[in-house]
N, C-alpha and C positions, 0 to 999 in steps of 0.2 A: 504494499500499499504506499501511496506518496504521503509526504508529511501532511497535506491538505486532507486527505482522505481519513487519515489516522486522527487527526485534530477533531474534523468535524463528526467522526463518529463518536469519539469521547465525548463531545459536547450534547450530542444528540442522547447517548446514554445518560449524562447527566443533566438531562432537560434544561441545557444553557444555550446561547448562542454567543459567538465567538465576538471578543471586543478586539478591535484591529487598529492601533494608532498609526499615524502617517507621520513620518519625520524625514526632514530633507537632510540628505547625506551631506555633512560638513559644515552644518548650522549650528551653532555659530563658527565652530573650527571642528575640523575631522577628529579630534579627540574629543572633544566635548559633545559631538553628535552620539559618539560610541557609548558615552557615559550617560545621554539621554536615554538611549535605546536599552542600556541596562537597567535605568530606574522604572521605565515602562514595563519590562517585561518581569522584574521584581514586583511590581504591583499587582499583575495578573494578566498582564497583555496575552492574549492567545495566538495571534499572528502580526506580521509586521508589514506595512507597506511603506517604501521607502522612495524618495525622488533622488535623482542625479542633477544636479545644477544645471540650468539651461537658461540661455539669454530670452527666450521668448516662450515662456510657459502658458500657451493661451489659454488652457482649461482652469488656471489658477487664479483666484483673487487676490487681493493687495497682500494679506498676510503672507500666503506662501511664495508669492511673488518676491517679497522682501526676503524670505528666509534663502531663496534660490541667490538673491544677491549677495547676502551676508557670506553665504558659502563660497560662491566664487571669489569674494574678495579674498577669502582666507584661504585660497589656493585649490580648493577642490576641484581638480581637472577629474575626465572620465577615470583617466588611470589610478587616480587615487581613490575615486569611489570604489573601483573594483579591489584595492586593497583592503577598504574599509569593510567591503561586503563579505571579503574571506575572512576576516577578524570578527564579524558578527557571526558568522557560521559557527567558525571555531568557539566562540561564548555560548552560542545557544542552537546546539545540533538537532534539536527537535522541534523550534520554532519556524512555521512556514514563513519564507521570505518573500514578497513580492515587489515587482518594481512598477513604478508608475512613470513613464518617460514620453520622449517625443520622438517622431518619426527621423528627425534629423540626426539624433543619437544614434538609432539603430540603423539607418541608411549606410553609416560609415564602414559597415563592414565587420564582422565577427562577432558582434553585439551578443549573438543568444549563445554563441560558444564561451564568451567571456562570461557570461551569466551562469551556464551551467558549472564551469570551471569553479566559480567562487560560491556556489551552493544556493545559487537564485532558485526559487521554486516555480516562478510565474512572473510575465511581463505584461503589462498593460500598454499599449501605445495610444495615447489619450487623443491625439489628433487624426486618427486614421478611422475612417468610417466605416462601418461594418461591411457594407458592398465593394471595399476595396481592400480588405483585410487578408484574401487568400494568400498572398506572399507571404504576410507575415506569420500567420498561422502554419504554414509549411515551414519555414526557418524554426519557427519555435519547435515543432514537433522533430525536426531533423536533429536539433540540439539537444531534446528531452527536457524541454522547459515546456510549461503550461502556459498557452495564450490566453490571456483574459480580455473579453470583450464587454462593453458599456450598452447596457440596455437605458435608451433616454425615457423621460416621461413621455414624450410625445411618440414614442415607437410605434411603426405601422406592424400589421400581422408578419409581413415578409421581414421586417427587421428582426421582430422577436424570434422568429424562424432561423434566421441566421446567427443570431446571439446564441441560442440554444444549443444550436449544433456546432458553432465554434469556440465557445468559452469553455475552458478547462480549468480545473482546481477551484474556481468560483466564479462567480458571476457578477459584475458591478453594476446595481441598480442605482442609477442618478434619481435622487428624491424630487428635483426641480430642475427648470431650464436655469442658463447663466453659469457662473463660475463657481469655484470651491467658496466658501464662506461659512458661517454660523447659522443664518436664517434658514428656516424650516417653513413652507408656506401652506396654505390649506390644498392649494393647487396639488403641491408636491405630495401630500398626503394621499391624495385620491389616487395620483399617477402611481405612487409606488404600490399600493393594493393592487391595482389592476396587474401592474408588472411582475409582481411577486407570484401571483395566482396563475397567470397565463406561462409564465417561464417553467413553475412547477409541473404545469400540465404538460409543457413538453419535454420534461424529461431532464432540463438546465443543469449544469453544476450549482451548486447551492449559491442563492441570491443573497448578497449581502448589500447593505444600505450605506451609500455615502452622499457626501454634500449635505451640509447643515446638521451634522450630528456632532452636537456640541454639549451637552448635559447628559446626565443620567435618564432622565425623563424622556428623552430623544431614544436613549438604548432601550428602555422599556416599551416604548410605543414601537420600536422595530422590530422586538420580540413577540407583542401581541399581533403585529400585522403578519407574522409567519416568517421573517426574513431568518435567515441563517447565521449572521453577524452584521455589525455595524460598524464603519470605518469612521474614524475622527481625525481630522486634519488640522484645521483651522485653531481649534481650541488648543491642541496640544502645542501646535508653533507657537501660539501667542504664549503659553507658558514657559517655553524653551526662551522666547526673546525678553520675555521680563525678568528672569533670572538668569540673563546671559554672563552677569558679572559676578554671580554668587552660586558656585556648584554646589553648595549644599542646601541651599534655598531651592535651587533647580531640583535635584534630587527628592527633596519633599513635596515639592508641588507635583511633580510627575508621577512619582511612585502614589500619590494619594490619589491622584485625577483617576489612575489605572484601576487603582481598587474600588473607587466609586463606580466607574464605569461598568467593571467587571461585576461588580455585585447586582447592577441592574440587569445584567445578561441572565441572572438566575431567578429573576422574579421576585427578588429580595428587596424589602426597604434598605433605602441608604441615605 
């Protein structure tokens, strides 16, 4: 079984869903991003979604854009990111690790081979539409890496068919239109409920919710809606940024946040 399959099987057995924090590799520095990840895993994170700094992260809102800029200014090149990923795999051998990246990084060649070599479990290319994803799916499978596709809130039946057929490891369900950020809209709640049920009916990889997951209440709502997990990005990155000059405060803020979010995945009070 893959790390994703093992983790989702454990969570289903225990009547939990996955808490998946997002961290930009290298933010605020390469070494401190490793410390942040350690704190989140110590707090109970089930899986990780990580970014590689990129100059034009069009799917991301201002919080994660700023994290990418900080990481780049700290010298986090793609080569340095692969070193960090290898170290993350060494420190956390059983934790599924996914990348959320952009096509220009992947198109440089050898990307999926590097991902496999460093122990990455999945790759989501955020700016590639599902109808153009076939070359990326093939390259991922050839390298032994799970390709992850996005189900947008306005997905057509044909798009949901393609997402269900192509996404492996998990399926990323976007709660609303727009870029990453903290807000969840009523429109997003309706869209996610539809997407979750339709993806499960199609036999898709476990659907997890992303965009706007910032509080334990949001995680609890995702659990109630039938999601297999919840991804929190901007809320994590805000805490990293707020304590970037205080490693002890950062550790406490991130581990506490992870514990609160993880508690909500069990349907427990927090």
